[in-house]
MIBAMI-179995 format. One record per residue: residue number from 0; residue in three letters; x, y, z of N, C-alpha, C in turn. Coordinates in nm, 4 decimals, m for minus. Example, Ala and Ser with C-alpha at 12.3 -4.5 7.8 and 13.67 -1.06 7.14 Angstrom:
REM MIBAMI-179995
num/residuo/n_east/n_north/n_up/ca_east/ca_north/ca_up/c_east/c_north/c_up
0/ala/1.3190/m0.5690/0.7800/1.2300/m0.4500/0.7800/1.3200/m0.3300/0.7800
1/ser/1.2850/m0.2250/0.7080/1.3670/m0.1060/0.7140/1.2900/0.0030/0.7870
REM end
This chain:
REM MIBAMI-179995
num/residuo/n_east/n_north/n_up/ca_east/ca_north/ca_up/c_east/c_north/c_up
0/met/7.4032/1.3351/2.0975/7.2620/1.3692/2.0776/7.1931/1.2553/2.0034
1/ala/7.0791/1.2134/2.0555/7.0102/1.0989/1.9965/6.9467/1.1388/1.8630
2/ala/6.9454/1.0461/1.7700/6.8827/1.0713/1.6395/6.7322/1.0820/1.6558
3/pro/6.6683/1.1704/1.5783/6.5230/1.1835/1.5868/6.4532/1.0538/1.5476
4/phe/6.3378/1.0301/1.6181/6.2641/0.9056/1.5918/6.1972/0.9131/1.4549
5/met/6.2137/0.8080/1.3773/6.1477/0.7997/1.2469/6.0805/0.6645/1.2329
6/lys/5.9542/0.6667/1.1801/5.8829/0.5409/1.1604/5.9475/0.4617/1.0479
7/pro/5.9481/0.3318/1.0604/5.9956/0.2487/0.9498/5.9118/0.2743/0.8243
8/gln/5.9709/0.2491/0.7086/5.9053/0.2773/0.5807/5.7744/0.2024/0.5653
9/his/5.7696/0.0754/0.6107/5.6478/m0.0032/0.5900/5.5317/0.0509/0.6736
10/lys/5.5641/0.1123/0.7916/5.4586/0.1711/0.8733/5.4052/0.2991/0.8102
11/leu/5.4937/0.3780/0.7474/5.4477/0.4985/0.6783/5.3522/0.4635/0.5649
12/ile/5.3836/0.3573/0.4948/5.2959/0.3123/0.3850/5.1600/0.2717/0.4392
13/lys/5.1582/0.2004/0.5513/5.0320/0.1568/0.6111/4.9495/0.2754/0.6577
14/asp/5.0194/0.3777/0.7135/4.9479/0.4981/0.7566/4.8811/0.5669/0.6378
15/lys/4.9528/0.5750/0.5279/4.8962/0.6359/0.4075/4.7768/0.5546/0.3564
16/glu/4.7892/0.4238/0.3657/4.6783/0.3375/0.3226/4.5550/0.3604/0.4097
17/arg/4.5777/0.3748/0.5413/4.4649/0.3988/0.6320/4.3962/0.5316/0.5996
18/ile/4.4766/0.6353/0.5724/4.4211/0.7657/0.5376/4.3397/0.7564/0.4086
19/met/4.3951/0.6839/0.3102/4.3247/0.6674/0.1835/4.1927/0.5932/0.2021
20/ile/4.1940/0.4897/0.2847/4.0720/0.4120/0.3113/3.9664/0.5001/0.3772
21/lys/4.0107/0.5838/0.4733/3.9165/0.6739/0.5408/3.8547/0.7718/0.4416
22/lys/3.9374/0.8213/0.3470/3.8850/0.9134/0.2463/3.7817/0.8446/0.1572
23/val/3.8121/0.7222/0.1177/3.7189/0.6464/0.0331/3.5874/0.6231/0.1066
24/ile/3.5958/0.5864/0.2344/3.4756/0.5632/0.3145/3.3946/0.6916/0.3271
25/phe/3.4642/0.8026/0.3524/3.3955/0.9315/0.3667/3.3212/0.9684/0.2392
26/ile/3.3908/0.9499/0.1257/3.3269/0.9814/m0.0022/3.2075/0.8907/m0.0266
27/ser/3.2225/0.7610/0.0021/3.1173/0.6626/m0.0242/2.9963/0.6826/0.0654
28/val/3.0230/0.7124/0.1920/2.9152/0.7183/0.2908/2.8502/0.8556/0.2990
29/ile/2.9301/0.9613/0.2804/2.8779/1.0963/0.3002/2.8553/1.1701/0.1682
30/ile/2.9593/1.1781/0.0852/2.9528/1.2625/m0.0336/2.8605/1.2054/m0.1411
31/leu/2.8807/1.0773/m0.1778/2.8024/1.0199/m0.2870/2.6526/1.0179/m0.2592
32/pro/2.6091/0.9757/m0.1375/2.4641/0.9815/m0.1116/2.4060/1.1213/m0.1274
33/cys/2.4829/1.2241/m0.0865/2.4347/1.3608/m0.1030/2.4195/1.3966/m0.2499
34/val/2.5172/1.3532/m0.3300/2.5105/1.3805/m0.4739/2.3911/1.3092/m0.5361
35/phe/2.3732/1.1795/m0.4993/2.2600/1.1032/m0.5534/2.1274/1.1643/m0.5124
36/phe/2.1217/1.2145/m0.3884/1.9982/1.2785/m0.3423/1.9676/1.4024/m0.4241
37/leu/2.0709/1.4829/m0.4489/2.0492/1.6046/m0.5257/2.0090/1.5753/m0.6691
38/leu/2.0563/1.4610/m0.7207/2.0254/1.4242/m0.8586/1.9044/1.3334/m0.8690
39/ser/1.8446/1.2996/m0.7567/1.7328/1.2059/m0.7567/1.6100/1.2703/m0.8185
40/pro/1.5159/1.1865/m0.8728/1.3981/1.2403/m0.9405/1.2890/1.2814/m0.8443
41/ser/1.3185/1.3674/m0.7507/1.2153/1.4205/m0.6618/1.1287/1.5170/m0.7394
42/ser/1.0185/1.5576/m0.6789/0.9295/1.6494/m0.7494/0.9982/1.7805/m0.7808
43/ile/1.0915/1.8232/m0.6936/1.1582/1.9513/m0.7169/1.2426/1.9447/m0.8424
44/thr/1.3245/1.8403/m0.8546/1.4076/1.8284/m0.9742/1.3233/1.7914/m1.0943
45/ala/1.2189/1.7109/m1.0730/1.1343/1.6709/m1.1854/1.0652/1.7915/m1.2473
46/gln/1.0265/1.8892/m1.1648/0.9570/2.0043/m1.2161/1.0459/2.0917/m1.3033
47/lys/1.1783/2.0718/m1.2951/1.2698/2.1504/m1.3769/1.2787/2.0958/m1.5189
48/lys/1.2254/1.9739/m1.5395/1.2322/1.9162/m1.6722/1.1308/1.9842/m1.7639
49/ser/1.1593/1.9838/m1.8931/1.0700/2.0462/m1.9885/0.9396/1.9680/m1.9956
50/gly/0.8301/2.0386/m2.0234/0.7007/1.9742/m2.0396/0.6141/1.9759/m1.9163
51/leu/0.6706/2.0084/m1.8001/0.5915/2.0101/m1.6776/0.5385/2.1503/m1.6512
52/asn/0.4130/2.1551/m1.6115/0.3481/2.2827/m1.5818/0.2789/2.2689/m1.4461
53/ile/0.3501/2.3033/m1.3410/0.3024/2.2838/m1.2048/0.2628/2.4184/m1.1452
54/asp/0.1371/2.4316/m1.1074/0.0946/2.5571/m1.0458/0.1703/2.5782/m0.9150
55/pro/0.2134/2.7018/m0.8873/0.2914/2.7259/m0.7649/0.2166/2.6965/m0.6357
56/thr/0.0842/2.6882/m0.6424/0.0083/2.6563/m0.5214/m0.0115/2.5065/m0.5014
57/ala/0.0298/2.4256/m0.5986/0.0179/2.2797/m0.5829/0.1160/2.2318/m0.4766
58/asp/0.0781/2.1260/m0.4063/0.1609/2.0684/m0.3004/0.1995/1.9266/m0.3413
59/ile/0.3252/1.9103/m0.3843/0.3721/1.7816/m0.4353/0.4806/1.7283/m0.3428
60/his/0.4610/1.6079/m0.2935/0.5574/1.5492/m0.2009/0.6924/1.5276/m0.2710
61/pro/0.8030/1.5466/m0.1973/0.9361/1.5321/m0.2602/0.9624/1.3959/m0.3228
62/thr/0.8937/1.2911/m0.2774/0.9186/1.1582/m0.3345/0.8271/1.1256/m0.4519
63/ala/0.7359/1.2158/m0.4858/0.6544/1.1955/m0.6053/0.7412/1.2161/m0.7287
64/tyr/0.7106/1.1414/m0.8361/0.7887/1.1512/m0.9597/0.6965/1.1912/m1.0742
65/leu/0.7266/1.3020/m1.1392/0.6493/1.3513/m1.2515/0.7400/1.3603/m1.3737
66/glu/0.6924/1.3058/m1.4863/0.7732/1.3060/m1.6080/0.6831/1.3126/m1.7296
67/gly/0.7216/1.3932/m1.8278/0.6447/1.4062/m1.9505/0.5744/1.5399/m1.9564
68/arg/0.4602/1.5417/m2.0212/0.3781/1.6630/m2.0307/0.2713/1.6555/m1.9221
69/val/0.3076/1.7017/m1.8049/0.2194/1.6916/m1.6881/0.1811/1.8314/m1.6418
70/thr/0.0518/1.8550/m1.6296/m0.0007/1.9806/m1.5784/m0.0739/1.9545/m1.4478
71/val/m0.0415/2.0312/m1.3456/m0.1056/2.0171/m1.2149/m0.1645/2.1526/m1.1770
72/gly/m0.2956/2.1542/m1.1475/m0.3661/2.2784/m1.1212/m0.3516/2.3306/m0.9795
73/pro/m0.4102/2.4476/m0.9539/m0.3976/2.5126/m0.8231/m0.4523/2.4280/m0.7083
74/tyr/m0.3805/2.4324/m0.5981/m0.4194/2.3695/m0.4718/m0.4481/2.2200/m0.4845
75/thr/m0.3855/2.1580/m0.5814/m0.3907/2.0119/m0.5909/m0.2781/1.9544/m0.5066
76/lys/m0.3063/1.8439/m0.4408/m0.2086/1.7810/m0.3507/m0.1761/1.6411/m0.4014
77/ile/m0.0454/1.6125/m0.4141/0.0018/1.4810/m0.4583/0.0935/1.4261/m0.3509
78/asp/0.0584/1.3093/m0.2985/0.1283/1.2544/m0.1826/0.2452/1.1636/m0.2204
79/ala/0.3083/1.1092/m0.1179/0.4356/1.0366/m0.1305/0.4255/0.9147/m0.2219
80/gly/0.5310/0.8961/m0.3013/0.5463/0.7744/m0.3802/0.4643/0.7674/m0.5067
81/thr/0.3891/0.8707/m0.5367/0.3057/0.8691/m0.6572/0.3918/0.8925/m0.7812
82/ile/0.3594/0.8204/m0.8892/0.4321/0.8306/m1.0161/0.3340/0.8735/m1.1245
83/ile/0.3650/0.9831/m1.1921/0.2796/1.0344/m1.2990/0.3670/1.0566/m1.4220
84/thr/0.3409/0.9818/m1.5277/0.4210/0.9933/m1.6495/0.3303/0.9982/m1.7717
85/gly/0.3757/1.0693/m1.8748/0.3005/1.0752/m1.9988/0.2414/1.2112/m2.0228
86/asn/0.1232/1.2124/m2.0832/0.0510/1.3353/m2.1131/m0.0680/1.3433/m2.0173
87/val/m0.0487/1.4080/m1.9044/m0.1470/1.4041/m1.7948/m0.1836/1.5457/m1.7534
88/thr/m0.3117/1.5723/m1.7475/m0.3621/1.7008/m1.6997/m0.4465/1.6778/m1.5756
89/ile/m0.4135/1.7482/m1.4682/m0.4844/1.7349/m1.3414/m0.5383/1.8726/m1.3042
90/gly/m0.6659/1.8792/m1.2709/m0.7306/2.0063/m1.2426/m0.6966/2.0624/m1.1060
91/his/m0.7773/2.1564/m1.0604/m0.7513/2.2232/m0.9335/m0.8236/2.1543/m0.8169
92/his/m0.7676/2.1698/m0.6992/m0.8243/2.1158/m0.5747/m0.8479/1.9650/m0.5814
93/thr/m0.7616/1.8965/m0.6522/m0.7711/1.7504/m0.6599/m0.6706/1.6888/m0.5634
94/leu/m0.7051/1.5734/m0.5095/m0.6202/1.5047/m0.4120/m0.5793/1.3695/m0.4669
95/ile/m0.4473/1.3461/m0.4749/m0.3943/1.2173/m0.5185/m0.3079/1.1640/m0.4053
96/arg/m0.3513/1.0539/m0.3461/m0.2845/1.0017/m0.2280/m0.1592/0.9206/m0.2633
97/cys/m0.1112/0.8405/m0.1680/0.0201/0.7756/m0.1789/0.0217/0.6606/m0.2796
98/asn/0.1362/0.6469/m0.3467/0.1665/0.5315/m0.4313/0.0646/0.5088/m0.5431
99/val/0.0125/0.6167/m0.5957/m0.0743/0.6100/m0.7127/0.0136/0.6105/m0.8379
100/thr/m0.0257/0.5335/m0.9389/0.0450/0.5334/m1.0667/m0.0503/0.5812/m1.1758
101/ile/m0.0092/0.6852/m1.2460/m0.0878/0.7382/m1.3572/0.0048/0.7480/m1.4767
102/arg/m0.0280/0.6797/m1.5857/0.0623/0.6828/m1.7006/m0.0160/0.6850/m1.8311
103/gly/0.0489/0.7365/m1.9338/m0.0164/0.7488/m2.0627/m0.0877/0.8814/m2.0755
104/ser/m0.1933/0.8845/m2.1553/m0.2697/1.0066/m2.1783/m0.3924/1.0057/m2.0870
105/asn/m0.3970/1.1006/m1.9942/m0.5037/1.1039/m1.8942/m0.5454/1.2468/m1.8655
106/lys/m0.6750/1.2658/m1.8442/m0.7267/1.3953/m1.8015/m0.8077/1.3749/m1.6742
107/ile/m0.7715/1.4482/m1.5696/m0.8360/1.4359/m1.4391/m0.8912/1.5721/m1.4007
108/gly/m1.0160/1.5747/m1.3562/m1.0848/1.7006/m1.3325/m1.0531/1.7661/m1.1997
109/asn/m1.1428/1.8538/m1.1580/m1.1289/1.9321/m1.0357/m1.2002/1.8641/m0.9190
110/tyr/m1.1519/1.8882/m0.7992/m1.2157/1.8366/m0.6771/m1.2342/1.6844/m0.6812
111/thr/m1.1422/1.6166/m0.7441/m1.1483/1.4699/m0.7521/m1.0509/1.4094/m0.6524
112/his/m1.0901/1.2969/m0.5917/m1.0038/1.2260/m0.4978/m0.9630/1.0914/m0.5561
113/ile/m0.8318/1.0667/m0.5564/m0.7768/0.9383/m0.6017/m0.6918/0.8847/m0.4873
114/tyr/m0.7307/0.7703/m0.4336/m0.6699/0.7226/m0.3098/m0.5556/0.6238/m0.3342
115/asp/m0.4948/0.5795/m0.2249/m0.3708/0.5028/m0.2273/m0.3785/0.3802/m0.3193
116/asn/m0.2649/0.3558/m0.3875/m0.2426/0.2350/m0.4671/m0.3371/0.2193/m0.5859
117/val/m0.3915/0.3294/m0.6329/m0.4724/0.3256/m0.7549/m0.3798/0.3237/m0.8759
118/asn/m0.4202/0.2485/m0.9790/m0.3445/0.2429/m1.1038/m0.4336/0.2897/m1.2178
119/ile/m0.3891/0.3943/m1.2886/m0.4665/0.4507/m1.3989/m0.3768/0.4565/m1.5226
120/glu/m0.4245/0.4005/m1.6326/m0.3470/0.4088/m1.7568/m0.4366/0.4555/m1.8711
121/gly/m0.3714/0.5099/m1.9727/m0.4455/0.5717/m2.0819/m0.5251/0.4774/m2.1685
122/gly/m0.4858/0.3507/m2.1761/m0.5616/0.2544/m2.2554/m0.4938/0.2174/m2.3855
123/arg/m0.5745/0.1597/m2.4772/m0.5208/0.1022/m2.6009/m0.5147/0.2040/m2.7148
124/pro/m0.4169/0.1884/m2.8025/m0.4234/0.2603/m2.9298/m0.5259/0.1899/m3.0193
125/ala/m0.5531/0.2463/m3.1350/m0.6535/0.1900/m3.2250/m0.5902/0.1056/m3.3349
126/lys/m0.6416/m0.0164/m3.3512/m0.6137/m0.1007/m3.4672/m0.4657/m0.1299/m3.4910
127/val/m0.3894/m0.1423/m3.3834/m0.2497/m0.1844/m3.3967/m0.2193/m0.2869/m3.2885
128/gly/m0.1219/m0.3740/m3.3151/m0.0790/m0.4701/m3.2150/m0.1905/m0.5561/m3.1614
129/ser/m0.2879/m0.5893/m3.2458/m0.4052/m0.6725/m3.2138/m0.5125/m0.5981/m3.1344
130/ser/m0.4961/m0.4668/m3.1127/m0.5980/m0.3907/m3.0416/m0.7287/m0.3886/m3.1210
131/lys/m0.8384/m0.4197/m3.0537/m0.9700/m0.4187/m3.1176/m1.0347/m0.2810/m3.1152
132/ala/m0.9698/m0.1842/m3.0510/m1.0281/m0.0504/m3.0397/m1.0386/0.0150/m3.1776
133/glu/m1.1572/0.0635/m3.2118/m1.1774/0.1341/m3.3377/m1.1140/0.2726/m3.3325
134/val/m1.1177/0.3329/m3.2165/m1.0499/0.4603/m3.1905/m0.9710/0.4439/m3.0615
135/pro/m0.8670/0.5243/m3.0383/m0.7892/0.5079/m2.9146/m0.8769/0.5247/m2.7906
136/asp/m0.8511/0.4424/m2.6896/m0.9203/0.4603/m2.5622/m0.8868/0.5976/m2.5049
137/arg/m0.9784/0.6489/m2.4268/m0.9550/0.7775/m2.3603/m0.9721/0.7595/m2.2099
138/ser/m0.8774/0.8110/m2.1359/m0.8860/0.8089/m1.9896/m0.9240/0.9481/m1.9427
139/ile/m1.0501/0.9627/m1.9031/m1.1014/1.0928/m1.8602/m1.1769/1.0739/m1.7296
140/ile/m1.1336/1.1436/m1.6274/m1.2002/1.1407/m1.4977/m1.2567/1.2797/m1.4731
141/gly/m1.3866/1.2890/m1.4493/m1.4530/1.4180/m1.4397/m1.4293/1.4889/m1.3079
142/asp/m1.5105/1.5899/m1.2827/m1.5011/1.6676/m1.1600/m1.5717/1.5944/m1.0454
143/gly/m1.5173/1.6110/m0.9253/m1.5821/1.5566/m0.8073/m1.5917/1.4054/m0.8038
144/cys/m1.4989/1.3369/m0.8700/m1.5025/1.1902/m0.8717/m1.4311/1.1326/m0.7486
145/trp/m1.4572/1.0059/m0.7242/m1.4103/0.9390/m0.6026/m1.3532/0.8039/m0.6456
146/ile/m1.2195/0.7916/m0.6484/m1.1543/0.6689/m0.6923/m1.0900/0.6062/m0.5684
147/asn/m1.1469/0.4982/m0.5211/m1.1075/0.4457/m0.3908/m0.9833/0.3568/m0.3976
148/his/m0.9302/0.3255/m0.2809/m0.8026/0.2549/m0.2659/m0.7964/0.1284/m0.3521
149/gly/m0.6829/0.1124/m0.4213/m0.6559/m0.0121/m0.4919/m0.7274/m0.0305/m0.6232
150/ala/m0.8011/0.0680/m0.6704/m0.8731/0.0540/m0.7971/m0.7761/0.0533/m0.9150
151/thr/m0.8169/m0.0158/m1.0231/m0.7387/m0.0207/m1.1467/m0.8281/0.0225/m1.2618
152/met/m0.7758/0.1121/m1.3452/m0.8559/0.1670/m1.4541/m0.7730/0.1699/m1.5823
153/his/m0.8253/0.1073/m1.6879/m0.7593/0.1044/m1.8179/m0.8443/0.1825/m1.9179
154/gly/m0.7960/0.2975/m1.9618/m0.8685/0.3729/m2.0636/m1.0137/0.3946/m2.0284
155/thr/m1.0396/0.4369/m1.9057/m1.1763/0.4484/m1.8535/m1.2220/0.5931/m1.8492
156/gln/m1.3486/0.6139/m1.8782/m1.4082/0.7464/m1.8694/m1.5105/0.7480/m1.7563
157/ile/m1.4990/0.8491/m1.6689/m1.5911/0.8607/m1.5561/m1.6534/0.9995/m1.5591
158/gly/m1.7856/1.0045/m1.5600/m1.8548/1.1322/m1.5589/m1.8447/1.2006/m1.4240
159/asp/m1.8806/1.3278/m1.4206/m1.8729/1.4056/m1.2974/m1.9471/1.3346/m1.1837
160/gly/m1.8822/1.3300/m1.0675/m1.9451/1.2699/m0.9506/m1.9478/1.1185/m0.9500
161/gly/m1.8843/1.0544/m1.0473/m1.8796/0.9085/m1.0493/m1.7850/0.8548/m0.9439
162/ala/m1.8046/0.7292/m0.9043/m1.7242/0.6707/m0.7966/m1.6865/0.5269/m0.8289
163/ile/m1.5605/0.4933/m0.7980/m1.5084/0.3581/m0.8156/m1.4728/0.3049/m0.6767
164/gly/m1.5250/0.1890/m0.6406/m1.5071/0.1352/m0.5062/m1.3707/0.0739/m0.4824
165/leu/m1.3498/0.0295/m0.3597/m1.2245/m0.0325/m0.3179/m1.1898/m0.1533/m0.4049
166/asn/m1.0649/m0.1553/m0.4566/m1.0124/m0.2695/m0.5321/m1.0983/m0.3081/m0.6525
167/ser/m1.1701/m0.2123/m0.7077/m1.2494/m0.2400/m0.8272/m1.1641/m0.2233/m0.9523
168/cys/m1.2067/m0.2874/m1.0602/m1.1300/m0.2860/m1.1848/m1.2183/m0.2446/m1.3018
169/cys/m1.1681/m0.1517/m1.3811/m1.2365/m0.1077/m1.5019/m1.1517/m0.1472/m1.6220
170/asp/m1.2026/m0.2392/m1.7032/m1.1260/m0.2828/m1.8197/m1.1363/m0.1782/m1.9302
171/tyr/m1.0656/m0.2031/m2.0399/m1.0519/m0.1042/m2.1469/m1.1862/m0.0455/m2.1902
172/asn/m1.1862/0.0863/m2.2058/m1.2992/0.1625/m2.2585/m1.4255/0.1462/m2.1745
173/thr/m1.4104/0.1260/m2.0455/m1.5263/0.1317/m1.9571/m1.5744/0.2753/m1.9493
174/arg/m1.7044/0.2944/m1.9469/m1.7614/0.4286/m1.9333/m1.8581/0.4292/m1.8153
175/ile/m1.8203/0.5052/m1.7135/m1.9009/0.5193/m1.5925/m1.9752/0.6520/m1.6026
176/gly/m2.1086/0.6486/m1.6004/m2.1871/0.7692/m1.6175/m2.1805/0.8634/m1.4984
177/lys/m2.2295/0.9842/m1.5164/m2.2310/1.0835/m1.4092/m2.3023/1.0286/m1.2860
178/gly/m2.2370/1.0433/m1.1717/m2.2994/1.0042/m1.0470/m2.3131/0.8547/m1.0242
179/ala/m2.2612/0.7722/m1.1152/m2.2738/0.6270/m1.1006/m2.1691/0.5725/m1.0041
180/ile/m2.1966/0.4546/m0.9494/m2.1046/0.3882/m0.8566/m2.0733/0.2485/m0.9088
181/leu/m1.9433/0.2163/m0.9154/m1.8994/0.0780/m0.9337/m1.8583/0.0288/m0.7958
182/ala/m1.9272/m0.0714/m0.7438/m1.9142/m0.1114/m0.6042/m1.7779/m0.1719/m0.5724
183/asn/m1.7475/m0.1793/m0.4441/m1.6221/m0.2377/m0.3961/m1.6017/m0.3779/m0.4534
184/gly/m1.4786/m0.4054/m0.4993/m1.4431/m0.5390/m0.5460/m1.5092/m0.5822/m0.6754
185/ser/m1.5681/m0.4887/m0.7478/m1.6359/m0.5232/m0.8729/m1.5429/m0.5035/m0.9918
186/ala/m1.5856/m0.5547/m1.1073/m1.5039/m0.5415/m1.2280/m1.5925/m0.5307/m1.3509
187/thr/m1.5531/m0.4446/m1.4423/m1.6243/m0.4323/m1.5699/m1.5509/m0.5119/m1.6771
188/his/m1.6211/m0.5379/m1.7871/m1.5546/m0.5982/m1.9022/m1.5258/m0.4901/m2.0060
189/val/m1.4510/m0.5243/m2.1088/m1.4128/m0.4282/m2.2121/m1.5376/m0.3638/m2.2729
190/asp/m1.5342/m0.2320/m2.2883/m1.6404/m0.1529/m2.3520/m1.7699/m0.1466/m2.2707
191/gln/m1.7671/m0.1845/m2.1447/m1.8904/m0.1822/m2.0662/m1.9308/m0.0396/m2.0303
192/val/m2.0610/m0.0163/m2.0266/m2.1167/0.1141/m1.9914/m2.2004/0.0993/m1.8650
193/ile/m2.1734/0.1818/m1.7655/m2.2552/0.1904/m1.6446/m2.3336/0.3212/m1.6548
194/pro/m2.4657/0.3156/m1.6644/m2.5441/0.4382/m1.6873/m2.5339/0.5390/m1.5730
195/glu/m2.5699/0.6626/m1.6030/m2.5694/0.7690/m1.5030/m2.6535/0.7306/m1.3810
196/asn/m2.6039/0.7732/m1.2643/m2.6778/0.7572/m1.1391/m2.7295/0.6153/m1.1170
197/ser/m2.6436/0.5183/m1.1502/m2.6785/0.3790/m1.1237/m2.5729/0.3160/m1.0338
198/phe/m2.6121/0.2081/m0.9695/m2.5226/0.1339/m0.8803/m2.4978/m0.0026/m0.9422
199/ala/m2.3701/m0.0309/m0.9742/m2.3346/m0.1568/m1.0387/m2.2422/m0.2360/m0.9476
200/glu/m2.2608/m0.3677/m0.9446/m2.1841/m0.4518/m0.8523/m2.1638/m0.5889/m0.9137
201/gly/m2.0517/m0.6541/m0.8774/m2.0266/m0.7911/m0.9195/m1.9135/m0.8031/m1.0182
202/val/m1.8837/m0.9286/m1.0548/m1.7795/m0.9602/m1.1521/m1.8386/m1.0592/m1.2526
203/pro/m1.8746/m1.0167/m1.3738/m1.8706/m0.8778/m1.4205/m1.9811/m0.7951/m1.3540
204/ala/m1.9626/m0.6640/m1.3537/m2.0563/m0.5748/m1.2861/m2.1932/m0.5766/m1.3538
205/val/m2.2957/m0.5765/m1.2691/m2.4345/m0.5718/m1.3147/m2.5038/m0.4567/m1.2420
206/val/m2.5846/m0.3817/m1.3146/m2.6571/m0.2712/m1.2524/m2.7611/m0.3277/m1.1569
207/lys/m2.7486/m0.2903/m1.0293/m2.8411/m0.3394/m0.9268/m2.9484/m0.2360/m0.8922
208/lys/m2.9172/m0.1075/m0.9152/m3.0129/m0.0030/m0.8814/m2.9920/0.1164/m0.9726
209/lys/m3.1016/0.1769/m1.0160/m3.0953/0.2963/m1.0998/m3.1455/0.4180/m1.0211
210/asn/m3.1147/0.5342/m1.0741/m3.1606/0.6606/m1.0157/m3.1243/0.6731/m0.8672
211/ile/m2.9987/0.6425/m0.8345/m2.9565/0.6527/m0.6955/m2.9500/0.7992/m0.6527
212/thr/m2.9623/0.8197/m0.5231/m2.9654/0.9549/m0.4671/m2.8401/0.9803/m0.3830
213/glu/m2.8257/1.1034/m0.3372/m2.7151/1.1366/m0.2472/m2.7246/1.0552/m0.1180
214/leu/m2.8451/1.0277/m0.0723/m2.8621/0.9452/0.0474/m2.8130/0.8026/0.0220
215/asp/m2.8375/0.7501/m0.0968/m2.7859/0.6171/m0.1329/m2.6331/0.6164/m0.1282
216/arg/m2.5726/0.7201/m0.1793/m2.4259/0.7292/m0.1798/m2.3733/0.7382/m0.0359
217/glu/m2.4406/0.8160/0.0460/m2.3990/0.8293/0.1856/m2.4101/0.6965/0.2596
218/asn/m2.5173/0.6249/0.2355/m2.5355/0.4956/0.3024/m2.4315/0.3933/0.2572
219/tyr/m2.3897/0.4004/0.1304/m2.2920/0.3030/0.0803/m2.1506/0.3357/0.1249
220/phe/m2.1095/0.4613/0.1090/m1.9716/0.4998/0.1397/m1.9508/0.5460/0.2837
221/gly/m2.0597/0.5750/0.3534/m2.0458/0.6284/0.4877/m2.0268/0.7783/0.4900
222/leu/m2.0321/0.8404/0.3742/m2.0252/0.9855/0.3579/m2.0715/1.0170/0.2160
223/arg/m2.0866/1.1461/0.1895/m2.1243/1.1880/0.0548/m1.9996/1.2387/m0.0177
224/pro/m1.9508/1.1646/m0.1171/m1.8284/1.2081/m0.1863/m1.8347/1.3510/m0.2391
225/ser/m1.9504/1.3940/m0.2870/m1.9618/1.5290/m0.3419/m1.9374/1.6360/m0.2366
226/val/m1.9734/1.6045/m0.1120/m1.9515/1.6977/m0.0019/m1.8098/1.6828/0.0533
227/trp/m1.7660/1.5581/0.0685/m1.6348/1.5323/0.1288/m1.5210/1.5900/0.0442
228/thr/m1.5298/1.5768/m0.0879/m1.4209/1.6269/m0.1732/m1.4066/1.7783/m0.1609
229/arg/m1.5178/1.8496/m0.1470/m1.5125/1.9950/m0.1300/m1.4617/2.0313/0.0098
230/phe/m1.5066/1.9556/0.1092/m1.4632/1.9796/0.2473/m1.3117/1.9626/0.2594
231/glu/m1.2598/1.8523/0.2059/m1.1159/1.8268/0.2113/m1.0389/1.9291/0.1289
232/ala/m1.0937/1.9693/0.0153/m1.0256/2.0686/m0.0688/m1.0060/2.1995/0.0061
233/ala/m1.1067/2.2390/0.0813/m1.0955/2.3630/0.1591/m0.9873/2.3509/0.2660
234/asn/m0.9825/2.2341/0.3327/m0.8799/2.2115/0.4349/m0.7398/2.2099/0.3748
235/ile/m0.7264/2.1453/0.2597/m0.5961/2.1362/0.1936/m0.5508/2.2734/0.1456
236/glu/m0.6420/2.3506/0.0879/m0.6053/2.4858/0.0435/m0.5569/2.5692/0.1621
237/lys/m0.6275/2.5600/0.2732/m0.5871/2.6349/0.3921/m0.4487/2.5923/0.4391
238/ser/m0.4230/2.4603/0.4386/m0.2930/2.4080/0.4804/m0.1810/2.4555/0.3881
239/ile/m0.2067/2.4541/0.2567/m0.1065/2.4976/0.1598/m0.0777/2.6467/0.1762
240/arg/m0.1815/2.7252/0.1968/m0.1626/2.8689/0.2162/m0.0745/2.8972/0.3383
241/asn/m0.0997/2.8222/0.4454/m0.0186/2.8404/0.5663/0.1252/2.7949/0.5437
242/lys/0.1395/2.6832/0.4743/0.2720/2.6230/0.4513/0.3588/2.7093/0.3600
243/lys/0.2973/2.7640/0.2547/0.3728/2.8387/0.1538/0.3631/2.9900/0.1723
244/gly/0.2859/3.0320/0.2710/0.2782/3.1740/0.3014/0.1999/3.2559/0.2015
245/phe/0.0977/3.1953/0.1402/0.0158/3.2697/0.0437/m0.0872/3.3553/0.1167
REM end
């Protein structure tokens, strides 16, 4: 009777090595990415951290990152890639588009639109580290405001219905009055004030027109921000209700 076939010892070792390599590959390619995904700072996991107060009707994209004392009001929508850190309060029916960065101490009102690639920071502390601010800067964006793509704002205050144009810059402690417009590509200097219902343009910005009307805003932007923000808010609320079954 013939002896049973047995693999040489060195081949058995190689087989075990191949099995081990396959296990390592499986863990590296399949298991670890799943673990990293579950532990990643998506909005779902971020909302579990202390200090966050997210209304259940808010719609936050999974790739948005929220950290700190962040409050998000009803039917507010935050899109992909946005980062919000610090002490930030966002009102209801507000829209924050993709890749927006908001950090520091900020208050954002209701029915406000903040578009892609906007950068908003809380501003300077007072009388430390060479800061000339007599009191800390405050970042406050009112209701029904319109912050267009690529804008940068440092410790800026905007009254209700104020608008910041495409790629415009507001330096520390800029104050934009109610209904005022800072035109596309314009920039303010530190502590500059743009009066209510005025149109300012240039670098540095200069008031070109006072007492602007809704028709002036429509002619400049191609729509009326005060109407568009409410129109979009209604559409977004309807979409969220359908999505979440409210």
